[in-house]
C-alpha positions as CSV (number, residue, x, y, z in Angstrom):
1,M,-20.8,21.3,-14.8
2,A,-18.1,22.4,-12.4
3,A,-18.0,26.2,-11.8
4,L,-14.7,27.6,-13.1
5,F,-14.7,30.6,-10.8
6,G,-16.1,30.9,-7.3
7,K,-17.8,28.3,-5.2
8,P,-19.3,25.3,-7.1
9,G,-23.0,24.8,-6.8
10,R,-24.5,22.0,-4.6
11,N,-25.6,20.1,-7.7
12,D,-22.1,20.2,-9.1
13,G,-22.5,17.1,-11.2
14,G,-20.3,14.3,-12.0
15,R,-21.0,10.9,-13.3
16,P,-24.3,9.6,-11.8
17,L,-23.9,6.9,-9.1
18,S,-23.7,3.6,-11.0
19,A,-25.4,0.4,-9.9
20,E,-21.9,-1.1,-9.2
21,D,-20.9,1.9,-7.0
22,L,-24.3,1.8,-5.2
23,E,-23.9,-1.9,-4.5
24,H,-20.3,-1.3,-3.3
25,F,-21.4,1.4,-0.9
26,R,-24.2,-0.9,0.4
27,E,-21.9,-3.9,0.9
28,W,-19.1,-1.8,2.4
29,S,-21.4,0.0,4.9
30,S,-23.1,-3.3,5.9
31,T,-19.8,-4.7,7.3
32,R,-18.8,-1.6,9.3
33,A,-19.9,0.6,12.1
34,G,-19.8,4.3,12.9
35,I,-19.9,5.5,9.3
36,D,-19.9,9.2,8.1
37,G,-20.1,10.3,4.6
38,Y,-18.2,13.2,3.1
39,V,-19.1,14.8,-0.3
40,E,-15.9,15.9,-1.9
41,P,-16.2,18.7,-4.5
42,S,-15.3,18.2,-8.0
43,T,-11.9,19.4,-9.1
44,V,-10.0,19.6,-12.3
45,V,-8.8,16.0,-11.7
46,N,-11.7,14.4,-9.8
47,Q,-15.5,14.3,-10.1
48,L,-17.9,15.0,-7.3
49,S,-17.5,12.0,-5.0
50,L,-18.7,10.5,-1.9
51,L,-16.3,9.2,0.7
52,L,-17.5,6.9,3.5
53,V,-15.4,6.6,6.6
54,D,-16.0,4.0,9.4
55,I,-15.2,4.3,13.1
56,M,-11.7,2.8,12.5
57,G,-10.8,5.3,9.8
58,E,-11.2,2.8,7.0
59,Y,-12.7,4.5,3.9
60,T,-14.1,4.0,0.4
61,R,-14.7,6.6,-2.3
62,R,-16.7,6.6,-5.4
63,P,-18.0,9.3,-7.9
64,I,-21.5,10.5,-7.2
65,G,-23.7,12.6,-9.5
66,S,-25.0,15.2,-7.1
67,W,-25.5,16.2,-3.5
68,G,-29.1,15.0,-4.0
69,E,-27.8,11.5,-4.6
70,A,-25.4,11.7,-1.7
71,D,-28.3,12.7,0.6
72,R,-30.6,9.9,-0.6
73,L,-27.8,7.4,-0.3
74,G,-27.0,8.7,3.3
75,R,-30.7,8.4,4.3
76,E,-30.8,4.8,2.8
77,L,-27.6,3.8,4.7
78,G,-28.3,5.6,7.8
79,V,-25.2,7.8,7.4
80,A,-24.7,11.4,8.1
81,I,-23.5,13.4,5.1
82,Y,-21.0,16.2,5.4
83,D,-19.4,18.7,3.0
84,A,-15.7,17.7,3.0
85,A,-14.7,21.2,1.8
86,A,-16.4,22.8,4.8
87,T,-15.6,20.2,7.5
88,G,-12.4,18.6,6.3
89,Y,-11.7,15.0,6.7
90,P,-12.1,13.2,10.1
91,R,-9.1,12.7,12.3
92,R,-9.5,8.9,12.4
93,M,-9.1,8.8,8.7
94,R,-6.0,10.9,8.7
95,E,-4.5,9.0,11.6
96,R,-5.2,5.6,9.9
97,D,-3.7,6.9,6.6
98,E,-0.6,8.0,8.6
99,A,-0.4,4.6,10.5
100,M,-0.7,2.8,7.1
101,R,2.0,4.9,5.6
102,L,4.3,4.3,8.6
103,K,3.5,0.5,8.5
104,A,4.3,0.4,4.7
105,K,7.5,2.3,5.3
106,R,8.6,-0.1,8.1
107,E,7.8,-3.1,5.9
108,R,9.8,-1.7,3.1
109,A,12.7,-1.0,5.4
110,E,12.5,-4.6,6.7
111,R,12.4,-6.0,3.2
112,I,15.4,-4.0,2.3
113,R,17.2,-5.2,5.4
114,E,16.3,-8.8,4.6
115,E,17.7,-8.4,1.1
116,F,21.0,-7.1,2.5
117,R,21.0,-10.0,5.0
118,R,20.5,-12.4,2.2
119,A,23.1,-10.7,0.1
120,D,25.5,-10.8,3.0
121,R,24.7,-14.5,3.7
122,A,25.3,-15.3,0.0
123,E,28.6,-13.4,0.0
124,R,29.7,-15.2,3.2
125,I,28.8,-18.6,1.5
126,R,30.7,-17.7,-1.6
127,E,33.7,-16.7,0.5
128,E,33.4,-20.0,2.4
129,F,33.4,-21.9,-0.9
130,R,36.4,-19.9,-2.1
131,R,38.3,-20.7,1.1
132,A,37.3,-24.4,0.8
133,D,38.4,-24.4,-2.8
134,R,41.7,-22.8,-1.9
135,A,42.2,-25.4,0.9
136,E,41.4,-28.2,-1.5
137,R,43.9,-26.8,-4.1
138,I,46.6,-26.6,-1.3
139,R,45.8,-30.2,-0.2
140,E,46.1,-31.4,-3.8
141,E,49.4,-29.5,-4.1
142,F,50.7,-31.4,-1.0
143,R,49.4,-34.7,-2.5
144,R,51.3,-34.1,-5.7
145,A,54.4,-33.1,-3.8
146,D,54.1,-36.3,-1.7
147,R,53.6,-38.4,-4.9
148,A,56.6,-36.7,-6.6
149,E,58.7,-37.3,-3.4
150,R,57.8,-40.9,-3.2
151,A,58.5,-41.4,-7.0
152,E,61.9,-39.8,-6.4
153,E,62.6,-42.2,-3.5
154,E,61.6,-45.2,-5.5
155,R,64.1,-44.4,-8.3
């Protein structure tokens, strides 16, 4: 149970590590290098969890039952385990998050620009059709006038 006041205990429990989460951690760590583990304390919103961060700043997070489970998993995976509340998160993770946020922002801006370009192109095409339609109406008006003039001359 999470401590309501003061510092939570080291066995601040959450949901025990599930078989699916264990398999996820194993698979994730088998495809990456330079991994460190960070135990995140439980909060009102989140359970005690383990965050694994690789050398490139990619990370994965899953609930873990206790510090003991985190330590056992760290030994199994060959990963150093740190207290996130004491050490903070690694710079590489923060930098990657920031880079991903900037990339998403640029992509969103480009999508918006492209939508404006499409809308502008569509408006130009509509205007071109309007002009072509006006020109056709004017031509038809001249044809009628010519026909009417010829009909007058024939009478």
